[in-house]
C-alpha positions in Angstrom: -49.9 57.4 18.7 -47.6 60.1 20.2 -48.0 58.9 23.7 -45.5 58.0 26.4 -46.6 54.4 26.4 -46.8 54.3 30.2 -49.5 51.6 30.5 -48.6 48.4 28.6 -50.5 45.1 28.4 -48.6 41.9 27.8 -50.8 39.1 26.4 -49.4 35.6 27.1 -47.4 35.0 30.2 -45.1 32.2 29.1 -41.3 32.6 29.5 -41.0 35.4 27.0 -44.1 37.3 28.1 -43.0 37.2 31.7 -39.6 38.4 30.8 -41.0 41.3 28.8 -43.3 42.2 31.7 -40.3 42.3 34.0 -38.3 44.6 31.7 -41.3 47.0 31.5 -42.1 47.0 35.2 -38.5 47.7 36.2 -38.4 50.5 33.7 -41.3 52.3 35.4 -44.3 51.2 33.2 -47.6 50.0 34.5 -47.9 46.5 33.2 -51.0 44.3 32.8 -50.1 40.7 32.3 -53.0 38.8 30.6 -53.3 35.0 30.3 -56.3 32.7 30.3 -54.3 30.3 32.5 -54.4 31.1 36.2 -51.3 28.9 36.6 -49.4 31.0 34.0 -50.4 34.2 35.8 -49.4 32.9 39.2 -46.1 31.6 37.6 -45.4 35.1 36.1 -45.9 36.8 39.5 -43.6 34.2 41.2 -41.0 34.5 38.5 -41.0 38.3 38.8 -40.7 38.1 42.5 -37.8 35.6 42.3 -36.0 37.5 39.5 -36.2 40.9 41.2 -35.1 39.3 44.5 -31.9 38.0 42.8 -31.3 41.4 41.2 -31.6 43.1 44.5 -29.4 40.5 46.2 -26.7 41.2 43.6 -27.0 45.0 44.0 -28.4 45.6 40.5 -31.5 47.2 41.9 -32.5 48.5 45.3 -35.2 47.0 47.5 -37.3 50.1 46.9 -37.0 49.7 43.1 -37.9 46.0 43.5 -41.0 46.8 45.6 -42.1 49.5 43.1 -41.7 47.1 40.1 -43.8 44.4 41.8 -46.5 47.0 42.6 -46.6 48.1 38.9 -47.4 44.5 37.7 -50.8 43.0 37.9 -52.4 40.1 36.1 -55.8 39.4 34.5 -57.5 36.5 32.7 -59.4 38.6 30.1 -58.4 40.9 27.3 -60.8 43.5 28.6 -58.1 44.3 31.2 -56.1 45.9 28.3 -58.8 48.6 27.8 -56.6 51.5 29.0 -53.3 50.2 27.6 -51.5 52.5 25.2 -49.5 49.5 23.9 -50.4 45.8 23.8 -47.7 43.2 23.1 -49.0 39.8 22.3 -46.7 36.8 23.0 -49.2 34.0 22.4 -48.4 30.7 20.5 -47.1 31.0 17.0 -50.4 30.5 15.2 -52.1 32.9 12.8 -55.5 31.8 14.1 -54.7 32.5 17.8 -52.9 35.8 17.1 -55.6 37.0 14.7 -58.3 36.2 17.3 -56.4 38.2 19.9 -56.1 41.2 17.5 -59.8 41.0 16.6 -60.9 41.1 20.2 -58.4 43.9 21.0 -59.9 46.1 18.2 -63.1 46.2 20.1 -61.5 46.9 23.5 -58.5 49.3 23.2 -58.4 52.9 22.2 -58.1 53.5 18.4 -54.8 55.2 19.2 -53.3 52.3 21.0 -50.5 50.4 19.3 -50.8 46.6 18.9 -47.5 44.7 18.7 -46.9 41.1 17.9 -44.0 39.2 19.4 -43.8 36.7 16.5 -40.5 35.7 15.1 -41.9 33.5 12.3 -45.3 34.8 11.1 -46.1 37.6 8.7 -46.8 40.9 10.5 -48.6 42.2 7.4 -51.0 39.2 7.4 -51.7 39.8 11.0 -52.2 43.5 10.5 -54.6 43.0 7.6 -57.1 41.3 9.9 -57.2 44.3 12.2 -59.6 47.2 11.9 -56.6 49.6 12.2 -53.7 47.9 10.4 -51.7 51.1 10.6 -51.2 50.6 14.3 -50.0 47.0 14.1 -46.3 46.2 14.0 -43.8 43.6 15.3 -41.8 43.9 18.5 -39.5 41.0 18.7 -37.6 40.6 22.0 -35.0 37.9 22.5 -34.9 35.3 25.2 -34.2 35.9 28.1 -35.8 39.3 27.6 -34.3 41.0 30.7 -30.7 40.1 29.6 -30.8 40.3 25.8 -30.3 43.8 24.4 -31.7 43.4 20.9 -35.3 44.3 19.9 -36.3 44.0 16.3 -39.0 46.6 15.4 -40.9 45.2 12.4 -42.9 47.4 10.0 -45.4 46.1 7.5 -46.4 48.1 4.4 -49.4 49.1 6.4 -47.7 50.4 9.6 -47.8 54.1 10.3 -44.4 55.7 11.0 -45.5 57.3 14.3 -46.2 53.8 15.7 -42.7 52.7 14.7 -41.2 55.8 16.2 -43.1 55.3 19.5 -42.0 51.7 20.1 -38.5 52.5 18.9 -38.3 55.2 21.5 -39.7 52.9 24.1 -37.1 50.2 23.3 -34.3 52.7 23.9 -35.9 53.8 27.2 -35.9 50.2 28.3 -32.1 50.0 27.7 -32.5 48.0 24.5 -31.0 48.4 21.1 -33.8 48.6 18.5 -33.1 47.5 15.0 -35.7 48.4 12.3 -36.5 45.6 9.9 -39.0 44.7 7.2 -41.6 42.0 7.4 -40.3 38.6 6.4 -40.1 35.4 8.4 -37.2 35.3 10.8 -36.5 39.0 10.3 -32.7 39.6 10.7 -31.3 37.6 13.6 -33.6 34.5 13.4 -33.5 34.7 9.6 -29.7 34.1 9.8 -29.7 32.0 12.9 -32.3 29.4 12.0 -30.7 28.5 8.7 -27.5 27.8 10.5 -29.3 25.7 13.2 -31.1 23.8 10.5 -27.9 22.9 8.8 -26.4 21.7 12.1 -29.4 19.5 12.7 -29.0 18.0 9.1 -25.3 17.5 9.7 -26.1 15.5 12.9 -28.9 13.6 11.2 -26.5 12.5 8.5 -24.2 11.0 11.2 -21.4 13.2 9.9 -20.3 14.2 13.4 -21.5 13.7 16.9 -23.8 16.2 18.7 -20.9 16.9 21.2 -18.4 17.5 18.4 -20.7 19.8 16.4 -21.5 21.9 19.4 -17.8 22.0 20.6 -16.7 22.9 17.1 -18.9 26.0 16.9 -18.2 27.2 20.4 -14.4 26.8 20.2 -14.0 27.6 16.5 -16.3 30.6 16.4 -16.5 31.8 20.0 -20.3 31.2 20.2 -21.9 31.0 23.6 -23.7 27.8 22.8 -23.5 25.0 20.2 -26.3 24.8 17.6 -27.9 21.6 18.9 -27.9 22.8 22.5 -29.4 26.1 21.3 -32.1 24.2 19.4 -33.0 22.4 22.7 -33.1 25.8 24.5 -35.3 27.4 21.8 -37.6 24.4 21.5 -37.3 22.0 18.6 -41.0 22.5 17.7 -40.6 26.2 17.8 -37.5 26.1 15.5 -39.4 23.9 13.1 -42.3 26.4 12.9 -39.9 29.2 12.2 -38.1 27.2 9.5 -41.4 26.2 7.9 -42.4 29.9 7.6 -39.0 30.8 6.2 -39.1 28.0 3.6 -42.6 28.9 2.6 -41.3 32.3 1.5 -37.8 31.6 0.3 -38.1 28.1 -1.1 -34.4 27.8 -0.2 -33.5 24.2 0.6 -31.3 25.4 3.4 -34.5 26.6 5.2 -36.5 23.3 4.6 -36.6 21.8 8.1 -34.3 18.9 8.6 -36.5 15.8 9.0 -35.0 15.1 12.4 -36.7 18.3 13.7 -40.1 16.9 12.7 -39.3 13.5 14.1 -38.3 14.8 17.5 -41.2 17.2 17.7 -43.7 14.4 16.9 -42.2 12.3 19.6 -42.6 15.1 22.1 -38.8 15.5 22.4 -38.8 19.2 22.0 -35.7 20.1 24.1 -35.2 21.5 27.5 -38.9 22.1 28.2 -39.6 18.4 27.7 -36.5 17.2 29.4 -35.1 15.7 26.2 -34.3 16.8 22.7 -30.9 16.4 21.1 -29.6 16.0 24.6 -31.2 14.6 27.8 -31.8 16.9 30.8 -32.1 16.4 34.5 -35.9 17.2 34.4 -38.5 18.9 32.1 -37.5 22.5 32.1 -34.1 21.7 33.4 -30.8 23.0 32.0 -28.3 20.4 33.2 -27.4 17.8 30.6 -27.2 14.2 32.0 -25.6 11.2 30.3 -27.7 9.1 28.0 -27.1 6.3 25.5 -25.3 8.6 23.1 -22.9 10.2 25.6 -19.3 9.3 24.7 -17.5 7.2 27.4 -14.9 9.2 29.3 -11.5 8.9 27.7 -12.7 6.6 25.0 -10.3 6.6 22.0 -10.1 4.6 18.9 -7.3 2.2 19.9 -3.5 2.7 20.3 -1.6 5.3 18.3 1.9 5.7 17.2 4.7 7.4 19.3 5.3 11.0 18.5 8.3 12.8 19.9 9.3 15.2 17.1 7.1 17.2 14.7 7.9 18.9 11.4 5.9 22.0 10.3 6.0 23.0 6.7 5.4 26.6 5.9 6.5 30.1 6.9 3.2 32.0 7.3 1.3 33.0 10.4 -0.5 29.7 10.7 2.7 27.6 10.3 4.6 29.6 12.9 1.6 29.5 15.3 1.4 25.7 15.0 5.1 25.3 15.5 4.8 27.4 18.6 2.0 25.2 20.0 4.0 22.0 19.5 7.2 23.5 21.0 5.3 24.8 24.1 3.9 21.3 24.6 7.5 19.9 24.8 7.9 18.5 21.2 11.0 18.9 19.2 10.0 20.9 16.2 11.5 21.4 12.7 10.1 24.4 11.0 10.8 24.2 7.3 10.3 26.8 4.6 11.3 27.2 1.0 14.4 29.0 2.0 16.5 29.3 5.2 15.7 33.0 5.3 12.0 32.4 5.3 12.3 29.8 8.0 14.4 32.1 10.2 11.8 34.9 9.8 9.1 32.4 10.9 11.1 31.5 13.9 11.6 35.2 14.6 7.8 35.6 14.6 7.5 32.9 17.2 10.1 34.6 19.3 8.1 37.8 19.3 4.9 35.9 20.2 6.6 34.2 23.1 8.0 37.6 24.3 4.5 39.1 24.3 3.4 36.1 26.5 6.3 36.8 28.9 5.4 40.6 29.1 1.8 39.7 29.9 2.8 37.3 32.6 1.5 34.2 30.8 4.9 32.6 30.3 8.2 32.7 32.2 11.4 33.8 30.6 12.8 30.3 31.2 9.9 28.6 29.5 10.3 31.0 26.5 13.9 30.1 26.1 13.2 26.4 26.4 10.4 26.6 23.8 12.6 28.5 21.3 15.4 26.0 21.8 13.1 23.1 20.7 12.5 24.8 17.3 15.0 24.2 14.5 14.5 26.4 11.4 15.3 24.7 8.1 15.4 25.8 4.5 14.4 22.4 3.1 12.0 19.5 3.7 15.0 17.2 3.9 15.1 18.2 7.6 11.9 16.1 8.1 13.7 12.8 7.6 13.3 11.6 11.2 10.1 13.4 12.4 7.2 11.4 13.7 4.5 13.8 12.6 4.7 16.2 9.6 2.2 19.0 9.5 1.8 21.2 6.4 0.5 24.8 6.6 1.1 26.2 3.1 -1.1 28.0 0.7 -4.7 26.7 0.3 -4.1 25.4 -3.2 -4.7 21.8 -4.0 -1.8 21.5 -6.5 0.6 23.2 -4.1 -0.4 20.8 -1.3 -0.2 17.7 -3.5 3.3 18.6 -4.6 4.4 19.1 -1.0 2.9 15.8 0.1 4.6 14.0 -2.8 7.9 15.5 -1.4 7.0 14.5 2.2 6.3 10.9 0.9 9.9 10.7 -0.3 11.5 12.5 2.7 9.6 11.2 5.8 10.5 7.9 7.4 8.0 5.0 7.1 5.3 5.2 9.8 5.5 8.9 10.1 2.0 10.6 10.2 1.4 13.2 7.5 -1.2 15.9 8.3 -2.7 18.7 6.3 -4.2 21.8 7.8 -6.5 22.5 4.9 -9.8 24.2 5.8 -11.7 23.4 2.6 -9.8 21.1 0.2 -10.4 17.3 0.0 -7.9 15.5 2.3 -8.1 12.3 0.3 -7.0 14.2 -2.9 -3.9 15.3 -1.0 -3.4 11.9 0.4 -3.4 10.3 -3.0 -0.4 12.3 -3.9 1.6 9.9 -1.7 2.2 6.2 -1.8 0.9 5.9 1.7 -2.5 7.5 1.9 -3.3 5.5 5.0 -0.8 7.7 6.9 -2.5 11.0 5.8 -5.0 12.8 7.9 -6.4 16.4 8.3 -5.5 18.5 11.3 -7.4 21.8 10.8 -6.1 24.3 13.4 -7.8 27.7 13.8 -6.2 31.1 13.6 -4.4 32.2 15.8 -3.3 28.6 16.6 -1.7 29.4 20.0 -5.0 30.8 21.3 -7.7 28.8 19.5 -8.5 25.5 21.3 -10.2 23.6 18.4 -8.7 21.2 16.0 -10.9 19.4 13.4 -9.5 15.9 12.9 -10.4 14.8 9.4 -10.0 11.2 8.5 -10.5 10.0 4.9 -11.8 6.6 3.8 -8.2 5.5 3.6 -6.8 6.9 6.9 -5.6 4.1 9.2 -7.2 3.7 12.7 -3.9 4.1 14.5 -3.1 7.4 12.6 -6.5 8.8 13.8 -5.8 7.6 17.3 -2.3 9.2 17.2 -3.6 12.6 16.2 -6.4 12.5 18.8 -3.7 11.8 21.5 -1.4 14.5 20.2 -4.2 17.0 20.4 -4.7 16.2 24.0 -0.9 16.7 24.7 -0.9 20.1 23.0 -4.0 21.1 25.0 -6.4 21.3 22.0 -9.9 20.0 21.8 -10.2 17.5 18.8 -13.5 17.0 17.0 -13.9 14.2 14.5 -15.4 14.8 11.1 -15.4 13.3 7.7 -13.6 14.4 4.6 -16.2 16.7 3.2 -16.0 20.4 2.1 -16.0 22.8 5.1 -15.7 20.0 7.6 -17.9 21.2 10.6 -17.1 24.9 11.3 -16.8 26.3 7.8 -19.7 24.2 6.5 -22.0 25.8 9.0 -20.3 29.3 9.2 -20.0 30.3 5.6 -23.6 29.7 4.4 -24.6 32.0 7.4 -22.2 34.6 6.2 -23.4 34.3 2.6 -27.0 34.7 3.7 -26.1 37.9 5.5 -24.6 39.3 2.3 -27.8 38.4 0.5 -29.8 40.4 3.0 -27.8 43.5 2.2 -28.1 42.8 -1.6 -31.8 42.7 -1.2 -31.8 46.0 0.8 -33.5 44.2 3.7 -31.2 45.6 6.4 -28.0 47.6 6.7 -24.5 46.2 7.5 -24.6 47.9 10.9 -28.1 46.6 11.8 -27.2 43.0 10.7 -24.0 43.0 12.7 -25.7 44.5 15.7 -28.6 42.0 15.5 -26.2 39.0 15.5 -24.1 40.3 18.3 -26.9 41.4 20.5 -29.5 38.8 19.6 -27.4 35.8 18.9 -24.4 36.4 21.3 -21.9 36.3 18.4 -18.5 37.8 19.3 -18.5 39.5 15.9 -21.2 40.5 13.3 -21.0 38.7 10.0 -19.6 41.6 8.1 -17.0 42.3 10.7 -16.0 38.7 10.5 -15.9 38.6 6.7 -13.6 41.6 6.6 -11.3 39.9 9.1 -11.2 36.5 7.4 -10.7 38.2 4.0 -13.3 38.4 1.2 -11.2 36.4 -1.2 -10.7 33.6 1.3 -14.5 33.6 2.1 -15.3 33.5 -1.6 -13.0 30.6 -2.2 -14.6 28.6 0.6 -18.1 29.5 -0.6 -17.2 28.2 -4.1 -15.9 24.9 -2.6 -19.1 24.4 -0.6 -21.3 25.1 -3.6 -19.3 22.8 -5.8 -19.4 20.0 -3.2 -23.1 20.1 -2.3 -24.5 21.6 -5.5 -27.2 23.4 -3.6 -28.3 26.7 -5.2 -28.6 28.3 -1.8 -24.8 27.9 -1.3 -23.9 29.8 -4.5 -21.7 32.8 -3.5 -23.6 36.1 -3.2 -22.9 38.2 -6.3 -22.0 41.2 -4.1 -19.1 39.1 -2.6 -17.8 38.3 -6.0 -18.0 41.9 -7.1 -16.0 43.1 -4.1 -13.3 40.5 -4.6 -13.1 41.4 -8.3 -12.6 45.0 -7.3 -9.8 44.1 -4.9 -11.8 45.0 -1.8 -10.7 42.1 0.3 -11.3 43.3 3.8 -9.0 44.7 6.5 -5.9 43.5 4.7 -6.5 45.8 1.8 -8.1 48.6 3.8 -11.6 48.1 2.3 -14.1 45.3 2.2 -17.7 45.7 3.3 -16.3 48.7 5.3 -13.4 51.0 5.0 -10.4 50.8 7.3 -7.5 53.2 8.1 -4.3 52.0 6.5 -1.6 51.0 8.9 
């Protein structure tokens, strides 16, 4: 097995197989593409020609490199063409029967020293290897789509895999310019093991009519910085493929979070499998197309839920980072703002924080000095909620404690004029429980801003069963005026973003608890394989492990799902005072500032 792996066969020339073949050919390997379909083989050649032409046109490769890569790629319709290959990568449909048949035939064709790799992301590598005459040479080599662009490659060992085989393909992955991550054999491995649970929960959220497909996708893109929303990503992956992966994950974990949402089965049975079919959660311009076209579920442009109330002045209660950020957002948008804290000193400090933030914007050329001065002039710092007597919209941004917020809203009820809208920025508490602390729960709504408020575009608009229609319309309109993107959701723990984000983070912690993968490998897998701006452990340390634990507990209490119970490791770290960056130690250690 200690070979240079210079001749490589790729069995299955669909999108993934063709992409892998391109990566190998451009890296100087002799590539034999094998597919029983002549059309697939011709399509692979055409795809490679077109892709390398684009790369040459953009200056990424030379014409000589392009010509050499095309020369190194040849196709065949029979596995016998793999006889001289030192490595065979199968990328055939996700079926034990099909893959095992391929391996049985290859056993009689290739050299005993050749490595056999499966590209599965859902099936057991161990089970596939057990059917081979030489199970020690069988492993998983999981590329991500599109293979030429995605850096991650998961190298999957079974209990039967020989270490030299793992070393050889790991070395190959690095020579291809990829980042190999070593993982054990379980459905989904690292990246898909975390990703597909999240996608499944998003599908279930949509199926329950909790939020629209557009709002779910916008929330995760704008709230978490993800390149795609979960429902659009399911359409790209293929809804049938996602269901297959989830079935395999559930068969092993028996975790209800992995049990495929019924809508995935319904869409698959109807042939609505996503982009490849031209329709899935969204409708596309053609089968295989990527441009979304309007359908019966597309919101009408500018459609809002009736007329709202006039808002000219805004009160923001609180003196922390979130309160000052929200006050800055409203003042920049032209609103008169009262920033109230428990004392005048705290209010003045909060306004000083805004002044520093505006000054940074001026120094970076994002704001003029005149606009800075006008914005600050619109903000009045006050040491009492009594200053909210005439505001049209009151926004609280105090501690995430139900009793504290209820006391504050009881005070707002007495101070604010009749008809004023009262908004809470809670990220996890029941808005209706806060609203009931007032004598006017119909005026209360959730406005969940994301941190840092001046930069983050998302606002989750949370209406309770008591919220008046014109209050909802008012907040939607205000979001537009402050240049935020509102998404509607019901009054349920986690709303959209946290309800999808924190189970994913919790599952990442469980992977470490089970010694399945390291912190670094999991973070790398999600950044390189999922396009996440931060790995889960980087994000947990930034958010704060105490905050994360509190949200996990709220989600578990609300939904009573055992899979949502906080990972014990998270509870242990919080008990030890290791709360993340703010304490200098969380899942990692940080230099104290």
